N, C-alpha and C positions, 0 to 999 in steps of 0.2 A: 035822135042824135046819139044818145048814150048807148043804145043798142048797137048802132052802127060803129061807134068808137070801140066797143068791146069786140065786135066782129073783126074789125081791122087788127086789133091787138092779137086776137087769137090766130088770125091768118099769118101775121108777121111772126108770131111765136112758132107756129108750125113750120114756116119757111126756114126760120133760124135752126130749128131742130133738124129739119130735113137736110139743110146745108151742113150742119155739124155731123150728122150721121154719114153723109156722103164723104166728108173728109176722113172720118174714121174708117170707112170702107176702103177708100183709096189708100190710106196708110196701111191697112191690114194687107191689102194686095201686094204692096211693095215689100212689106215685112216677110211675107211667106215666100216671095220670089227670091229675096236675099237669102233666106234660110235654105231654100232648096239649092241655090247656087253654091252655098257653103258646103252642103252635104255632098253634092256632086264633085266638088273640088277635093273632097276627102276620099273619093272613089265609091260613094254610095250609089246604088242603082235603085231609083225610086219608082219608076213606072214598069208596067209589064213589058213594054217595048224594050226598055233598057235591060231587062232580065232575060230577053230572048224569046218572049212569047209573041204570037202563038207558035206552038211546036207543031211539027208535022204529025198528023194523026196516025195512030197505030191501027192495025187491022182489027184487033180485038178478038182474034181467034182463040188465043190462050185464055183470055178473059171469059169468054162464053163457056169454054170447056171447064174452066175452074168453077164458075158460078153454078153450072149444071151439075157438076160432081157434088158440090156442097148441098144443093137443093135435093139431091136424090137421097141424102141421109135422113131417114125418117125417125121420129121420136121413138125411143124404146125405154128400157129400164134405167139406163144411164143418161143423165142430162149433161150435155157438154159444158165444161167449165165448172163442174162441181167437185173436182178433186181438191183436197186440202194439202198443199205442198209446203215444205219447209216449216213445219210446226216447231217452234222454239221449245226446248225442254229445259235448258239452263243457259247461262251466259256463254255464248260461243258454240252452242251445240243445238242440233235440230234433229227431229225424228226423220228417218228415211222411209218414205211411204212404200217404196218397192220392196222393202224387207219386212213389212208388217204382215200380220196374220190375216187382216182384212183390209179392204180399200176404205180409207177414211175420207168421207165426203165433207164438203164445205158448202157455203152459200153459192148458188149458181152464178157464174160470172166473176167470182172472186176467189182466187186460189189461196187467199190468206185469211179467210173468215170461216171458222170451224163450226160444225153442227154435230149433233149426236148421231147422225146417220152413217151407216157403213154398208158395204156391199162385199160379198164374198168374191174371192179371186176368180172362181169358175164362172160366176155370173158376169163379172166384169170382162173376162176374156171372151165370153160368148158375144157380148155387145161389140167388142172390137172385131171379132170374126165376122159379125153380121155386116159391118161397114168396111171390111177389109179392101174390097175392090174399089170402092169409092175413095178411100184414103190413098190407094195406089194411084188412082187417076189424079187426085189433088197433087200428090208429090211430083207426078210427071209434068203437069201444067206449070208448076212452080219453078221448073228448071229454066224457064225463059221469062224473066221478070217483065211485068207490064209496067212501064215507067211512069205513066201519067194518064189520069182519067179525064181531066179537064185540060185539053190541049189549047183551047182558046178562051182564056178567062175574061177577055174584053166583051164577050157575048153574054150580056146580063138579061134575064137571070141565068146564072150558070147552068149548063146542061150536065148536071152531075149524074154519074152512074151509081145508083144506090147499092153498093156491094160491101159496105163496111161491116154490116152484120155477118155476111158470109165470110169475110176475112177473119173476123173474131171467132166464128164457129169453127172454121178450118184450123186455126191455131189451137183452139181448145181440144179438138179431136186429135190433132197431131201430138200434143202434149200427153194426152191420155194414152195414146198408142205407144208412145215412147216409154211411159211408166210401166205399162203392161209388158212391153218387150224386155225391160230391165228386170222385172220380176221373173220372167221366163228365161233370163240370162241369154237373151238374143240381142247381142250388142250391134249386130249388123242392122237389124230393123230399127233399133233405137237411134243409131247414127243417121239412118235415112230420114227419120222423123225430125231429128234436130237440124239436119241440113235443110230440110224443107221449111222449118220455122225460120231459119236464117234467110232463106230466099223470100219468104213472105214479108219479112222486115224490109226487104229491098224493093218491094213491088211498086209502091207509089212515090218513089224518091224524088221525082220531079214535079209532083202535083202542086199547083199553086194555091193550096188551101191549108190552113193550120190544122184543121180537123184530120186531114189525111196523115199528117206527120204525127199527130197524137195517137192515131191508131197504130202506127209503126212503133211508137214508144210503148204502148200497152202490150203489143205482141212481144216486144223485146223483154218486157218484164216476165212474161210467161216462158220465154226462151231461157232466161237466167235461172228461174226456179226449176225448170225441167233439166237443165244442164247440171245444176247442183246435184240433183238426184243421180244423174249419170256418173258424175265424178266419184260418187260413193261406191260405185260398183267396181269389183276387181277385174283385172285382166286387160285393161286398156293398153294397147301398144303405143309406142312413142309416135308412130306414124298416124294412128287414129286420133291421138290427142292433138297433133299438129293440125289436122283437118278441122277439129272443133275450134281451136284457137283462131285459125284463119277465118272461119265463119264469123266469129265474134269481132274480129278486127275490121271486118267490112262495115260495121255499124258505128255510129257516133250519135248519141241521142241529144247532145247539145247542138251538134250540127243540124239535127232534124228540127229542133225548135227554132234555130236561127233561120233556116230555110223557110219555115212556116211563118215566122214573124216578118221576114222580108217580103214574102208574097202577100201577107196580110196588109202590110203597108201599101203595097201596090194596089190592092183591092180598094183601100180607102181613097187612094188617089183617083182610082177609076170612078168612084162614087162622085167625087167633086167634079170630074169631067162631065159626067152625065147631068149633074145639077145645072151646070152652066150651059150645057148643050141642049138637053131635053126637058129641063125643068124639074123642080123638086117633087112635084106631084107625081110625075111619071116614075121617078126613082122610088118614091114611097110605095107606090102600088106594085112596082116590079119586084121589090124585096118583101112584099107581104106586110109592110108596116101599116098601110091603110087600104081601104077598099074604095072603089068609085062611089062618089056621093049619090045619094038617092033623093035628096030634097035640097031646097034652096039654102037652108041653114048649113048643111054639110058642105055645100059648094063654097059658101063664103068662108067657112072654117078652113077648108082645104086651100083656098086661094090665099088666105092670110098666112097660113103655115108655109105655103110654097114661096111666098114673097120673103118671109123671114129667113127661110133656108137659103134662098139665093143671095140675100143681102149679107148673111153672116158666113157664107161658104168659106171665104178666105180666112176668117178668124178660126173657124173649126179646122180647116186644113192645117194651119200652123200648130194648133194644139195637138192634133192627131200625129203629125210628123214628130213633134218633140217627144210625145209619149212613146211612140214606137222606137225612136232612136235611143231613148234612155234604156229601154229594155234590151235592144240589140247590143248596146255598149256593155251592159252587165253580162250578157250571155257570152260575148267574145272574151271578156276578161276571165270569166270562169273557165272557158275552153283552154286558155293559155296559162292558167294558174296565177294570173295577176291579182286575183282577189279570192276570198272565201265565200261559200254560199251564205253563211250567216250575215256577212257584211253586205253582200248583194241583196239579200232579202230585206235588210233594213233600209237600204237605199230605195228599193222599189216600193216598199210600203210608204215611205215618206213621199215619194213621187206620186203615188196613187192618192194619198191624202191631199196633196196640193192640187191634183187634178179634180178631186171631188169638191174641193173648196171653191172652184170656179163656178159651181152651180148655185151658190148662194145668191139670193136676191134676183136681180135681172139676169144674172149669169145663166139661169136655167132656160131663158129664152135665147140668149146669145149663143150658147153651146149645145143646142138641141141635137145637131147632127153628130157631134162627137159623143154625146151621151148614148146615142143609138148605135153608133158604129164601133165604139171601143168597149168590148167586154173586159172583165177582170181576168187577165192572163196569168195572175200570180200562181194559181193552182197548176196550170199547165207547165209553168217553168219549174215549180217545186217538184212535180212528178218526174220531169225530164232530168233534173239534176240527180234525183234518187236513182233513176234507171241507169244513167251514165256512170254513177259511182259503182253500182252493182255490176255493170258491164266491165269496167276496168278491174274490179276485184276478181271477176270470173276469168278474164284474160290472164291475170297474174296467177290465179290458182291453177289454171291449166298449164301455164309455163312451169310452175313448181313441180307439177306431176311429171312433166316431160323431163325436167332436170333429173328427178329421182329415177325415172325409167332409164335414162341414158347413162347416168353416173353411178347408180346403185346406192345412193344415199341422198338425204334431203339437202337442199341448198342452205348454206349458213346465213345468207343474206339475199335480199332481192337484187343487189348489185351483181351477184354471181350469175344472174340470169341474162345479163347484158354482155355482149350483143348476141349470144348464141340462141337465146329463146325470146328475148324482148329487145326492141331497138332502144328503149329507155324504160326506166321504172315509171309506171303511170303516176300522175298527180292525183291527189285526193282532193276533190272539190270542196270538201268540208273544211280543210285547213290550208289549202294551197301548198301542201308539201308532198313529197313522194310518199306513196303508200307505206304504212308501217308493217313490220314483219318480225316476229320473235319465234325462234326455233326452240320448242320445248326440250329440256334435257333428255327425256325418255325417247325422243325421236332422233337425236343426234347420233 
């Protein structure tokens, strides 16, 4: 009798717990639907369908020609990406690589990390000559940007075309060729390389993945450093400078990360759709999180995890949406100058700390999906803000050179550039104020 009584108590307790859990799940579902309705009322586009995907697929002809041209470049004495650009020599001053006696090399893939290695200009130019035809083919294919690699992001796992490495290598070779051209005082070739770099930044502008946009940001950083080298060379005409400025005005690296975060949110929404429709186990295997079970223990473990994922999907969806919206709000405020980067950085760090706190205790079981689906985007945003600041500085520097070329003297203030050379003085994301400018007396 006593055993039976305890069994009844346990069954009743389990039923109460199950009923309570069901109430929590139902409440979570209504909460996330209300939140999504509020976002859509603000004009937010949450799903891939709302964002206009799938896109019409492109032929891929230029893409094939581009990748083939990059693959034809074989390893030689020079490793792409090993130039050391914009070496600081004192506050406000940097060494001009193209004017040096030797080619200063840095760590491969990082133009801002110095090594003790150098290369003679004849050796460097021989390397550029060796790949000259391939670089010309790359410049030609980049004239028609390939806007999107993943045109149907609802097809999971995504069928990505793995060309990010080729994009980075092409950018590094174009940068190297531009520096070699500047050393040889061949402005026409340098301009062609810089224009190709700008086209490469445009290549995957509509891709629905954050990594695609971060590749654009990385190439933009190389574009900035190489253009700085170019601006130190004499002889630029006002028309040539206007072309350089136009290329830089096409990009917006805060827009790039906003696009990336918007499609990242849609990707997370797609994961929730698959969990409800196809089951969490299918999603976990499709994304490579788990492998098909090989024994009974693994099967029960997968079954338990799948049930937990399905039961907590609405909770996780709400947390993910709130996290992404917080980041998007800060990005948009930075774009419009409504806040400063230090202030946004503090807000995002506090938000991340609150997100991590949800994993204490039972929260690590309740928010398993969010933990897997949401990486730490703070580094991506920090780099994007830095690159956008550099881009705005570069646009302003080019406009200053144009003013001096046309008027025969330096501008006394940045306001003097408006509207002839700039539509407005760019905002500084670091302090949410117009960029600063001081004309040194010896230049006036």
